[in-house]
Biopython code that builds the backbone (N, CA, C, O; Angstrom):
import numpy as np
from Bio.PDB.StructureBuilder import StructureBuilder

atoms = [
    (1, "MET", "N", (0.215, -1.118, -0.499)),
    (1, "MET", "CA", (-0.076, -0.256, 0.142)),
    (1, "MET", "C", (1.025, 1.236, -0.065)),
    (1, "MET", "O", (0.505, 2.060, -0.817)),
    (2, "ASP", "N", (2.429, 1.668, 0.491)),
    (2, "ASP", "CA", (3.359, 2.353, 0.275)),
    (2, "ASP", "C", (2.607, 2.999, -1.305)),
    (2, "ASP", "O", (1.805, 3.924, -1.441)),
    (3, "TYR", "N", (3.179, 2.182, -2.253)),
    (3, "TYR", "CA", (2.464, 2.139, -4.022)),
    (3, "TYR", "C", (1.363, 3.646, -3.570)),
    (3, "TYR", "O", (1.790, 4.767, -3.847)),
    (4, "VAL", "N", (0.673, 3.565, -3.226)),
    (4, "VAL", "CA", (-1.179, 3.940, -3.507)),
    (4, "VAL", "C", (-0.209, 5.210, -2.773)),
    (4, "VAL", "O", (-0.269, 6.390, -3.119)),
    (5, "SER", "N", (0.077, 5.034, -2.426)),
    (5, "SER", "CA", (0.143, 6.794, -0.975)),
    (5, "SER", "C", (1.599, 7.434, -1.845)),
    (5, "SER", "O", (1.848, 8.632, -1.983)),
    (6, "ALA", "N", (1.927, 6.983, -2.047)),
    (6, "ALA", "CA", (3.561, 6.802, -2.591)),
    (6, "ALA", "C", (2.782, 8.421, -4.065)),
    (6, "ALA", "O", (2.988, 9.603, -4.340)),
    (7, "LEU", "N", (1.865, 7.209, -4.511)),
    (7, "LEU", "CA", (1.382, 8.438, -6.427)),
    (7, "LEU", "C", (0.236, 8.928, -5.890)),
    (7, "LEU", "O", (0.165, 9.645, -6.889)),
    (8, "LEU", "N", (-0.635, 9.200, -5.330)),
    (8, "LEU", "CA", (-1.747, 9.510, -5.087)),
    (8, "LEU", "C", (-1.815, 11.456, -4.974)),
    (8, "LEU", "O", (-2.771, 12.095, -5.413)),
    (9, "PRO", "N", (-0.441, 12.178, -4.219)),
    (9, "PRO", "CA", (-0.809, 12.885, -4.302)),
    (9, "PRO", "C", (-0.223, 13.863, -5.977)),
    (9, "PRO", "O", (-0.855, 14.783, -6.495)),
    (10, "PRO", "N", (0.812, 13.410, -6.371)),
    (10, "PRO", "CA", (1.336, 13.506, -7.718)),
    (10, "PRO", "C", (-0.525, 13.174, -8.738)),
    (10, "PRO", "O", (-1.312, 14.086, -8.988)),
    (11, "VAL", "N", (-0.660, 12.287, -8.961)),
    (11, "VAL", "CA", (-1.767, 12.290, -9.562)),
    (11, "VAL", "C", (-3.007, 13.234, -9.686)),
    (11, "VAL", "O", (-3.813, 13.556, -10.559)),
    (12, "VAL", "N", (-2.728, 13.546, -8.231)),
    (12, "VAL", "CA", (-3.907, 14.418, -8.053)),
    (12, "VAL", "C", (-3.926, 16.091, -8.209)),
    (12, "VAL", "O", (-4.897, 16.841, -8.317)),
    (13, "MET", "N", (-2.494, 16.392, -8.182)),
    (13, "MET", "CA", (-2.095, 17.451, -8.844)),
    (13, "MET", "C", (-1.845, 17.734, -10.572)),
    (13, "MET", "O", (-1.745, 18.763, -11.240)),
    (14, "ALA", "N", (-1.796, 15.993, -10.959)),
    (14, "ALA", "CA", (-1.661, 15.776, -12.637)),
    (14, "ALA", "C", (-4.088, 15.894, -12.227)),
    (14, "ALA", "O", (-4.743, 16.552, -13.035)),
    (15, "VAL", "N", (-4.356, 15.645, -11.796)),
    (15, "VAL", "CA", (-5.742, 15.749, -12.414)),
    (15, "VAL", "C", (-6.650, 17.558, -12.451)),
    (15, "VAL", "O", (-7.537, 17.905, -13.231)),
    (16, "PHE", "N", (-5.873, 18.555, -11.086)),
    (16, "PHE", "CA", (-5.746, 19.427, -10.830)),
    (16, "PHE", "C", (-5.156, 20.593, -11.537)),
    (16, "PHE", "O", (-5.838, 21.540, -11.927)),
    (17, "PHE", "N", (-3.957, 20.506, -11.682)),
    (17, "PHE", "CA", (-2.851, 20.510, -12.952)),
    (17, "PHE", "C", (-4.010, 20.513, -14.140)),
    (17, "PHE", "O", (-4.344, 21.664, -14.423)),
    (18, "VAL", "N", (-4.688, 19.504, -14.886)),
    (18, "VAL", "CA", (-5.464, 19.879, -16.631)),
    (18, "VAL", "C", (-6.476, 20.392, -15.795)),
    (18, "VAL", "O", (-6.395, 21.603, -16.004)),
    (19, "GLY", "N", (-7.633, 20.166, -14.750)),
    (19, "GLY", "CA", (-8.395, 20.984, -14.800)),
    (19, "GLY", "C", (-8.354, 22.832, -14.794)),
    (19, "GLY", "O", (-9.253, 23.606, -15.123)),
    (20, "VAL", "N", (-7.177, 23.087, -14.369)),
    (20, "VAL", "CA", (-7.044, 24.615, -14.500)),
    (20, "VAL", "C", (-6.875, 24.968, -15.881)),
    (20, "VAL", "O", (-7.484, 25.837, -16.504)),
    (21, "ILE", "N", (-5.448, 23.739, -16.521)),
    (21, "ILE", "CA", (-5.753, 24.073, -18.312)),
    (21, "ILE", "C", (-6.797, 24.353, -19.043)),
    (21, "ILE", "O", (-6.939, 25.237, -19.888)),
    (22, "ARG", "N", (-7.743, 23.308, -18.558)),
    (22, "ARG", "CA", (-9.069, 23.590, -19.479)),
    (22, "ARG", "C", (-9.218, 24.992, -19.049)),
    (22, "ARG", "O", (-9.396, 25.954, -19.795)),
    (23, "VAL", "N", (-9.143, 25.000, -18.002)),
    (23, "VAL", "CA", (-10.294, 26.248, -17.090)),
    (23, "VAL", "C", (-10.029, 27.996, -17.927)),
    (23, "VAL", "O", (-10.644, 29.061, -17.900)),
    (24, "ILE", "N", (-8.672, 27.448, -18.659)),
    (24, "ILE", "CA", (-8.138, 29.136, -18.673)),
    (24, "ILE", "C", (-7.201, 28.541, -20.378)),
    (24, "ILE", "O", (-6.075, 28.974, -20.620)),
    (25, "VAL", "N", (-7.859, 27.633, -21.266)),
    (25, "VAL", "CA", (-8.526, 28.081, -22.405)),
    (25, "VAL", "C", (-9.775, 27.925, -23.251)),
    (25, "VAL", "O", (-10.017, 28.124, -24.441)),
    (26, "LYS", "N", (-10.594, 27.432, -22.051)),
    (26, "LYS", "CA", (-11.912, 27.754, -22.362)),
    (26, "LYS", "C", (-12.692, 29.150, -21.996)),
    (26, "LYS", "O", (-13.820, 29.627, -22.122)),
    (27, "THR", "N", (-11.561, 29.475, -21.529)),
    (27, "THR", "CA", (-11.666, 32.095, -21.662)),
    (27, "THR", "C", (-10.630, 31.870, -22.079)),
    (27, "THR", "O", (-9.977, 32.813, -21.632)),
    (28, "GLN", "N", (-10.182, 31.467, -22.459)),
    (28, "GLN", "CA", (-9.516, 32.004, -24.091)),
    (28, "GLN", "C", (-10.890, 33.507, -24.349)),
    (28, "GLN", "O", (-11.883, 33.858, -23.711)),
    (29, "GLY", "N", (-10.392, 33.866, -25.269)),
    (29, "GLY", "CA", (-11.878, 34.187, -26.687)),
    (29, "GLY", "C", (-13.281, 34.532, -25.630)),
    (29, "GLY", "O", (-13.620, 34.414, -24.453)),
    (30, "GLY", "N", (-13.943, 35.169, -27.304)),
    (30, "GLY", "CA", (-14.854, 34.165, -27.028)),
    (30, "GLY", "C", (-15.463, 36.549, -26.222)),
    (30, "GLY", "O", (-15.019, 37.696, -26.251)),
    (31, "ALA", "N", (-16.796, 35.649, -25.643)),
    (31, "ALA", "CA", (-17.557, 36.884, -25.135)),
    (31, "ALA", "C", (-17.108, 37.342, -24.181)),
    (31, "ALA", "O", (-17.194, 38.570, -24.209)),
    (32, "ASN", "N", (-16.510, 36.846, -23.043)),
    (32, "ASN", "CA", (-15.007, 37.451, -22.291)),
    (32, "ASN", "C", (-13.836, 37.838, -22.550)),
    (32, "ASN", "O", (-12.990, 38.137, -21.707)),
    (33, "LYS", "N", (-13.688, 37.864, -23.895)),
    (33, "LYS", "CA", (-12.527, 38.424, -23.641)),
    (33, "LYS", "C", (-12.849, 40.012, -24.460)),
    (33, "LYS", "O", (-11.876, 40.048, -25.213)),
    (34, "ALA", "N", (-13.434, 40.971, -24.662)),
    (34, "ALA", "CA", (-14.276, 41.990, -24.736)),
    (34, "ALA", "C", (-13.989, 42.683, -22.815)),
    (34, "ALA", "O", (-13.243, 43.574, -22.409)),
    (35, "LYS", "N", (-14.858, 41.869, -22.152)),
    (35, "LYS", "CA", (-15.101, 42.726, -21.196)),
    (35, "LYS", "C", (-13.589, 42.385, -20.835)),
    (35, "LYS", "O", (-13.070, 43.496, -20.936)),
    (36, "GLU", "N", (-12.618, 41.537, -20.488)),
    (36, "GLU", "CA", (-11.452, 41.586, -19.437)),
    (36, "GLU", "C", (-10.834, 42.121, -20.972)),
    (36, "GLU", "O", (-9.708, 41.784, -20.606)),
    (37, "ASP", "N", (-10.620, 42.594, -22.197)),
    (37, "ASP", "CA", (-9.908, 43.236, -22.479)),
    (37, "ASP", "C", (-10.153, 45.447, -22.174)),
    (37, "ASP", "O", (-9.272, 46.286, -21.988)),
    (38, "ALA", "N", (-11.164, 45.566, -22.229)),
    (38, "ALA", "CA", (-11.631, 46.450, -21.685)),
    (38, "ALA", "C", (-11.264, 46.658, -20.307)),
    (38, "ALA", "O", (-10.859, 47.807, -20.131)),
    (39, "ALA", "N", (-11.265, 45.722, -18.946)),
    (39, "ALA", "CA", (-11.325, 45.348, -18.237)),
    (39, "ALA", "C", (-9.400, 46.352, -16.893)),
    (39, "ALA", "O", (-9.044, 46.815, -15.810)),
    (40, "VAL", "N", (-8.882, 45.879, -18.770)),
    (40, "VAL", "CA", (-7.649, 44.945, -18.659)),
    (40, "VAL", "C", (-6.744, 47.125, -18.980)),
    (40, "VAL", "O", (-5.659, 47.411, -18.475)),
    (41, "ASP", "N", (-7.719, 48.357, -20.005)),
    (41, "ASP", "CA", (-7.818, 48.438, -20.549)),
    (41, "ASP", "C", (-7.516, 50.037, -19.234)),
    (41, "ASP", "O", (-6.661, 50.850, -18.883)),
    (42, "ALA", "N", (-8.822, 49.639, -19.004)),
    (42, "ALA", "CA", (-9.235, 50.507, -17.833)),
    (42, "ALA", "C", (-7.961, 50.932, -16.505)),
    (42, "ALA", "O", (-7.673, 52.093, -16.215)),
    (43, "ALA", "N", (-7.453, 49.908, -15.963)),
    (43, "ALA", "CA", (-6.590, 49.313, -15.250)),
    (43, "ALA", "C", (-5.768, 50.511, -15.341)),
    (43, "ALA", "O", (-5.773, 51.529, -14.650)),
    (44, "LEU", "N", (-4.576, 49.938, -17.027)),
    (44, "LEU", "CA", (-3.747, 50.428, -17.238)),
    (44, "LEU", "C", (-4.393, 52.577, -17.760)),
    (44, "LEU", "O", (-3.657, 53.542, -17.551)),
    (45, "ALA", "N", (-5.041, 52.629, -18.045)),
    (45, "ALA", "CA", (-6.049, 53.970, -18.296)),
    (45, "ALA", "C", (-5.573, 54.606, -16.581)),
    (45, "ALA", "O", (-4.912, 55.489, -16.035)),
    (46, "ARG", "N", (-6.515, 53.351, -16.267)),
    (46, "ARG", "CA", (-5.885, 54.629, -14.513)),
    (46, "ARG", "C", (-4.379, 54.734, -14.022)),
    (46, "ARG", "O", (-4.112, 55.640, -13.232)),
    (47, "VAL", "N", (-3.255, 53.763, -14.488)),
    (47, "VAL", "CA", (-2.031, 53.917, -13.731)),
    (47, "VAL", "C", (-2.056, 54.372, -14.646)),
    (47, "VAL", "O", (-2.886, 53.622, -15.161)),
    (48, "GLU", "N", (-1.732, 55.326, -15.686)),
    (48, "GLU", "CA", (-1.482, 56.453, -16.390)),
    (48, "GLU", "C", (-2.080, 57.492, -15.810)),
    (48, "GLU", "O", (-1.927, 58.123, -14.764)),
    (49, "ASN", "N", (-2.401, 57.508, -16.221)),
    (49, "ASN", "CA", (-3.411, 58.331, -15.243)),
    (49, "ASN", "C", (-2.604, 59.283, -13.847)),
    (49, "ASN", "O", (-1.858, 60.260, -13.800)),
    (50, "THR", "N", (-3.269, 58.326, -12.782)),
    (50, "THR", "CA", (-1.954, 58.406, -11.989)),
    (50, "THR", "C", (-0.158, 58.096, -11.650)),
    (50, "THR", "O", (0.445, 57.991, -10.582)),
    (51, "ARG", "N", (0.318, 58.014, -13.120)),
    (51, "ARG", "CA", (1.290, 59.129, -13.146)),
    (51, "ARG", "C", (1.092, 60.076, -13.061)),
    (51, "ARG", "O", (1.167, 61.029, -12.285)),
    (52, "GLN", "N", (0.727, 59.735, -14.188)),
    (52, "GLN", "CA", (1.078, 61.605, -14.869)),
    (52, "GLN", "C", (0.385, 63.037, -14.218)),
    (52, "GLN", "O", (0.715, 64.199, -14.456)),
    (53, "ALA", "N", (-0.800, 62.478, -13.221)),
    (53, "ALA", "CA", (-0.626, 63.559, -12.062)),
    (53, "ALA", "C", (0.435, 63.285, -11.090)),
    (53, "ALA", "O", (0.906, 64.104, -10.302)),
    (54, "SER", "N", (0.853, 61.730, -11.255)),
    (54, "SER", "CA", (2.487, 62.498, -9.873)),
    (54, "SER", "C", (2.835, 63.059, -10.638)),
    (54, "SER", "O", (2.625, 64.220, -10.287)),
    (55, "ALA", "N", (3.346, 63.063, -11.701)),
    (55, "ALA", "CA", (5.124, 63.649, -12.685)),
    (55, "ALA", "C", (4.708, 64.758, -12.341)),
    (55, "ALA", "O", (5.619, 65.383, -11.798)),
    (56, "ALA", "N", (3.181, 65.676, -12.417)),
    (56, "ALA", "CA", (2.622, 66.377, -11.901)),
    (56, "ALA", "C", (2.391, 67.685, -11.468)),
    (56, "ALA", "O", (2.204, 68.884, -11.674)),
    (57, "GLY", "N", (2.554, 66.454, -10.549)),
    (57, "GLY", "CA", (2.559, 67.156, -9.130)),
    (57, "GLY", "C", (4.417, 67.138, -8.637)),
    (57, "GLY", "O", (4.642, 67.433, -7.463)),
    (58, "ASP", "N", (5.175, 66.927, -9.201)),
    (58, "ASP", "CA", (6.346, 66.909, -8.918)),
    (58, "ASP", "C", (7.771, 67.646, -9.692)),
    (58, "ASP", "O", (8.988, 67.766, -9.830)),
    (59, "ALA", "N", (6.117, 68.056, -10.091)),
    (59, "ALA", "CA", (7.171, 69.513, -11.109)),
    (59, "ALA", "C", (6.618, 70.578, -10.446)),
    (59, "ALA", "O", (6.960, 71.726, -10.730)),
]
sb = StructureBuilder()
sb.init_structure("model")
sb.init_model(0)
sb.init_chain("A")
sb.init_seg("    ")
for serial, (resi, resn, name, xyz) in enumerate(atoms, 1):
    if name == "N":
        sb.init_residue(resn, " ", resi, " ")
    sb.init_atom(name, np.array(xyz, "f"), 0.0, 1.0, " ", f" {name:<3s}", serial, name[0])
structure = sb.get_structure()
């Protein structure tokens, strides 16, 4: 029975890893892509505005 306890953790990790990869692949593109791109663009715009405001305040 030692072999079962030795193999169980890698098998569980492999199953979990395959599940994570499937979720990542399924969520790429499609209807969610536009929402995700918009969220990233909004976050980048906020960071850029913060940088410009702090640069203007330093000058």
